[in-house]
C-alpha positions in Angstrom: -39.9 14.1 -23.4 -36.4 14.1 -23.7 -33.6 14.3 -20.7 -31.8 17.5 -22.8 -35.0 19.3 -23.4 -35.9 19.2 -19.6 -32.7 20.4 -18.7 -33.2 23.6 -21.4 -36.9 24.1 -20.0 -35.3 23.7 -16.7 -32.2 26.2 -17.1 -34.4 29.0 -18.8 -37.6 29.0 -16.2 -34.2 29.2 -13.4 -32.9 32.4 -15.1 -36.0 33.6 -16.9 -34.3 34.3 -19.9 -33.5 32.3 -23.0 -30.5 34.4 -23.6 -28.8 34.0 -19.9 -30.2 30.0 -20.0 -28.2 29.5 -23.7 -25.1 31.3 -22.2 -25.3 28.8 -18.8 -25.6 25.7 -21.2 -23.1 26.9 -23.6 -25.9 26.7 -26.4 -26.5 29.2 -29.6 -29.6 30.9 -28.2 -31.6 29.7 -31.9 -30.8 25.8 -30.1 -32.8 27.1 -26.8 -35.3 28.4 -28.5 -36.2 25.6 -31.0 -35.4 23.0 -28.2 -38.3 25.1 -26.2 -40.8 25.4 -29.4 -40.4 21.6 -30.2 -41.6 21.3 -26.2 -44.1 23.3 -26.1 -45.4 21.5 -29.1 -45.4 18.3 -27.7 -47.2 19.3 -24.8 -49.6 21.4 -26.4 -49.6 24.2 -24.6 -47.2 27.8 -24.5 -44.7 27.1 -21.7 -43.5 30.4 -21.2 -45.2 34.2 -21.8 -42.5 35.9 -24.2 -41.9 39.2 -22.4 -40.1 42.5 -23.4 -37.8 41.7 -20.9 -37.1 37.8 -20.3 -40.1 35.4 -20.5 -42.4 33.9 -17.6 -43.5 30.9 -17.1 -47.4 30.1 -17.7 -49.5 27.9 -15.7 -48.4 24.8 -17.7 -44.6 25.4 -17.5 -45.2 25.7 -13.6 -47.0 22.1 -13.8 -44.3 20.9 -16.0 -41.0 22.6 -14.2 -42.0 20.5 -10.8 -42.1 17.6 -12.9 -39.0 18.2 -14.6 -37.0 19.0 -12.1 -38.4 15.5 -10.3 -37.1 13.5 -13.3 -33.7 15.4 -13.7 -33.0 15.0 -10.1 -33.7 11.1 -10.2 -31.5 11.1 -13.4 -28.9 12.8 -11.5 -28.8 10.3 -8.6 -29.1 7.3 -11.1 -25.7 8.4 -13.0 -24.7 8.8 -9.1 -25.4 5.9 -8.1 -24.1 4.0 -11.3 -20.8 5.6 -11.0 -20.3 4.4 -7.0 -21.0 1.1 -8.4 -17.9 1.2 -10.8 -15.8 3.4 -8.7 -17.0 0.7 -5.9 -17.8 3.5 -3.3 -21.1 2.3 -2.7 -22.8 -1.3 -3.5 -22.6 -5.2 -2.2 -20.8 -8.6 -2.1 -22.2 -11.6 -1.4 -19.6 -14.6 -1.3 -20.1 -18.1 -0.4 -17.6 -20.5 -0.1 -16.5 -24.2 1.6 -15.9 -24.5 4.7 -11.9 -25.2 4.0 -11.9 -22.2 1.7 -13.1 -19.7 4.9 -9.7 -21.1 7.0 -7.5 -18.5 5.1 -8.2 -18.5 1.4 -11.7 -16.4 0.7 -11.0 -14.4 4.4 -7.6 -13.2 3.7 -9.3 -11.6 0.1 -12.3 -10.3 1.3 -9.8 -8.5 3.9 -7.5 -7.3 1.0 -11.2 -6.3 -0.9 -12.6 -4.3 2.6 -9.3 -2.4 2.9 -9.3 -1.1 -0.9 -13.3 -0.4 -1.1 -14.4 0.0 2.6 -18.0 1.5 1.4 -19.1 -1.8 -0.4 -21.1 -3.8 2.0 -19.6 -7.4 2.2 -21.0 -10.8 3.7 -20.2 -14.2 3.5 -21.9 -17.6 3.7 -20.0 -20.7 4.4 -21.8 -24.0 3.0 -21.1 -26.8 0.6 -20.6 -26.4 -2.8 -24.1 -28.2 -3.9 -25.5 -25.6 -1.8 -23.6 -22.9 -2.7 -24.1 -23.6 -6.7 -27.8 -23.5 -5.8 -27.5 -19.6 -4.3 -25.9 -18.5 -6.9 -28.4 -19.8 -9.4 -30.9 -18.1 -7.1 -29.6 -14.7 -7.0 -28.1 -15.0 -3.5 -25.1 -14.6 -4.0 -22.8 -12.7 -6.4 -19.5 -15.4 -6.2 -18.9 -18.5 -4.5 -15.8 -20.5 -3.7 -16.6 -24.3 -4.4 -14.6 -27.1 -5.6 -14.5 -30.8 -7.7 -12.8 -33.5 -8.5 -10.6 -33.7 -11.7 -13.4 -36.6 -12.7 -16.3 -35.0 -11.7 -16.1 -31.8 -13.2 -18.7 -28.9 -12.2 -21.6 -27.5 -15.0 -19.8 -25.1 -17.2 -22.9 -24.5 -18.9 -24.9 -23.0 -15.9 -21.8 -21.4 -14.2 -18.7 -19.4 -15.1 -15.8 -21.2 -13.6 -12.6 -19.2 -12.8 -9.4 -22.0 -11.6 -8.1 -20.9 -8.3 -5.8 -23.3 -7.2 -5.5 -27.1 -7.5 -5.5 -28.1 -3.8 -3.9 -31.3 -2.5 -5.0 -33.4 0.4 -2.6 -34.4 3.4 -3.0 -37.2 6.1 -3.5 -36.1 9.8 -2.2 -38.2 12.7 -1.6 -37.6 15.9 1.8 -36.4 17.3 2.6 -39.8 18.8 1.7 -42.0 15.9 4.1 -44.3 14.5 4.0 -42.4 11.3 4.6 -38.7 12.3 7.8 -39.0 12.1 7.5 -39.5 8.1 6.9 -36.7 5.1 5.4 -39.2 2.7 2.9 -42.3 2.9 0.9 -44.7 1.3 -2.6 -45.0 2.0 -2.2 -48.8 2.7 -0.2 -48.2 5.4 -3.6 -46.4 6.8 -5.3 -49.6 6.2 -5.9 -50.9 9.8 -6.3 -47.5 10.8 -9.7 -45.7 11.8 -10.8 -42.5 9.4 -12.5 -39.7 11.0 -14.7 -38.5 7.7 -17.5 -36.0 7.9 -19.8 -39.5 6.9 -20.5 -42.8 7.1 -20.5 -43.7 3.6 -16.9 -42.1 2.0 -19.2 -42.1 -1.2 -21.0 -39.2 0.2 -17.6 -37.1 1.6 -14.7 -35.7 0.0 -12.7 -39.3 0.4 -14.7 -40.1 -2.6 -12.6 -38.0 -4.5 -9.1 -38.8 -3.2 -8.8 -42.7 -2.5 -7.5 -45.2 -4.9 -9.5 -48.0 -6.7 -9.8 -50.7 -3.9 -9.3 -48.6 -1.1 -12.1 -49.1 1.4 -11.0 -46.9 4.8 -12.8 -48.1 8.0 -15.0 -44.9 9.5 -15.3 -45.4 12.9 -16.4 -41.9 14.0 -18.1 -39.3 12.0 -17.5 -35.6 12.5 -19.0 -32.7 10.0 -16.8 -30.2 11.6 -13.2 -29.9 10.8 -12.9 -28.8 14.5 -14.8 -31.8 15.5 -12.6 -33.9 13.1 -9.1 -32.9 14.0 -10.1 -32.9 17.9 -10.6 -36.6 17.2 -7.1 -37.1 15.5 -5.7 -35.6 18.4 -6.9 -37.6 21.3 -5.8 -40.3 18.8 -9.2 -41.9 17.9 -8.1 -42.4 13.8 -6.4 -40.5 11.2 -8.1 -37.9 9.0 -7.5 -36.8 5.4 -7.3 -32.9 5.5 -7.5 -30.5 2.3 -4.1 -28.3 2.4 -6.6 -25.1 2.8 -7.1 -26.5 6.2 -3.9 -26.3 7.2 -4.1 -22.8 9.2 -6.9 -24.2 11.0 -5.0 -27.7 12.4 -3.5 -27.9 16.0 -0.3 -28.0 16.9 -0.6 -31.9 18.3 -1.3 -32.7 14.9 1.1 -34.2 12.3 0.6 -33.4 8.5 1.5 -36.2 6.2 1.9 -36.0 2.4 0.4 -38.4 0.5 2.8 -40.8 -1.9 2.9 -39.4 -5.3 1.1 -43.0 -6.4 -1.7 -42.3 -4.3 -2.3 -38.3 -4.0 -5.0 -36.7 -5.8 -5.8 -32.9 -5.6 -9.7 -31.3 -5.8 -9.8 -28.2 -8.6 -10.8 -25.1 -6.7 -12.9 -22.3 -8.2 -14.9 -18.8 -7.8 -18.0 -19.7 -10.0 -20.5 -16.8 -11.0 -24.0 -17.7 -13.0 -23.2 -18.5 -16.5 -24.0 -16.2 -18.9 -24.1 -13.3 -16.9 -22.1 -10.1 -16.0 -19.9 -10.2 -13.6 -20.3 -6.4 -11.8 -17.2 -4.4 -10.5 -16.9 -5.9 -7.2 -17.0 -9.4 -8.5 -14.1 -8.6 -10.6 -12.0 -7.1 -8.4 -12.5 -9.3 -5.9 -11.1 -12.4 -8.0 -8.2 -10.6 -8.4 -7.7 -10.7 -4.9 -8.9 -14.2 -5.0 -6.2 -14.8 -7.5 -3.3 -12.9 -5.8 -4.2 -15.1 -1.9 -4.7 -18.2 -4.4 -0.8 -17.5 -5.4 0.5 -17.5 -2.3 -0.9 -20.5 -0.9 0.8 -23.6 -0.1 0.4 -26.0 -3.5 1.3 -29.1 -4.0 4.9 -28.8 -3.8 4.6 -26.7 -0.8 1.5 -27.4 1.0 2.9 -28.4 4.3 6.7 -28.9 6.2 7.1 -31.4 9.1 
């Protein structure tokens, strides 16, 4: 049974007249009659008794009407729901992001999205890039903001990657540090310093992507969270490499130094979606907000002023 035929059938039942139904639907009377005749042939029963003045439902017609109304109501609801998703007046957006992207980039984009589309439900999960990509493939996130070193590219066969920015790394030192007055620093000048990192093994932290060949930091203190790392630096227990996206969360009792161009490296920041899958309207709109925020955030030329 075609929805159009059910719509014609319902209109005839409501009006009790083929002529009145045709007028309401803006069809010809003969077109409505043909639709009813075809539907009756399909169900194998007369749906209306033809009377001198109009028509009346038969028992099979009354049975079919209840089902026709349910089907047409569900189709109307489906159209409304699909329109709401397209217009972003309903739906959800599940976002994941690595920790320093949650300092400013992602929250600002989420705030702009929520302001424009308050009826879309938002959620944000923080995590490391491998775990975020796993969530994406498992269908537990719609879009994730992840990072990668230039020499460790992400799998473009499994993910659709939208480049947002290239992030430089800075050196955080206490304000009383001997190098705190400097604008740039060479890593070899920090050879005797204790580094505070997320892992005791440089290969397991972002340090692996940032250190020049042959430089091995002495890692005395391991702190997983940025608040702990920067707190240890402020207390004079060592220095730390800080991604530019985390500058907003840096305490005022620290100085941030640029790395010399010979030592500097970047990590690339992407918005990722599952490869080969269409991006729903909410994801496409959120991407535009991410682009706007990323363009306004500090880049290699303006990452920090000290």
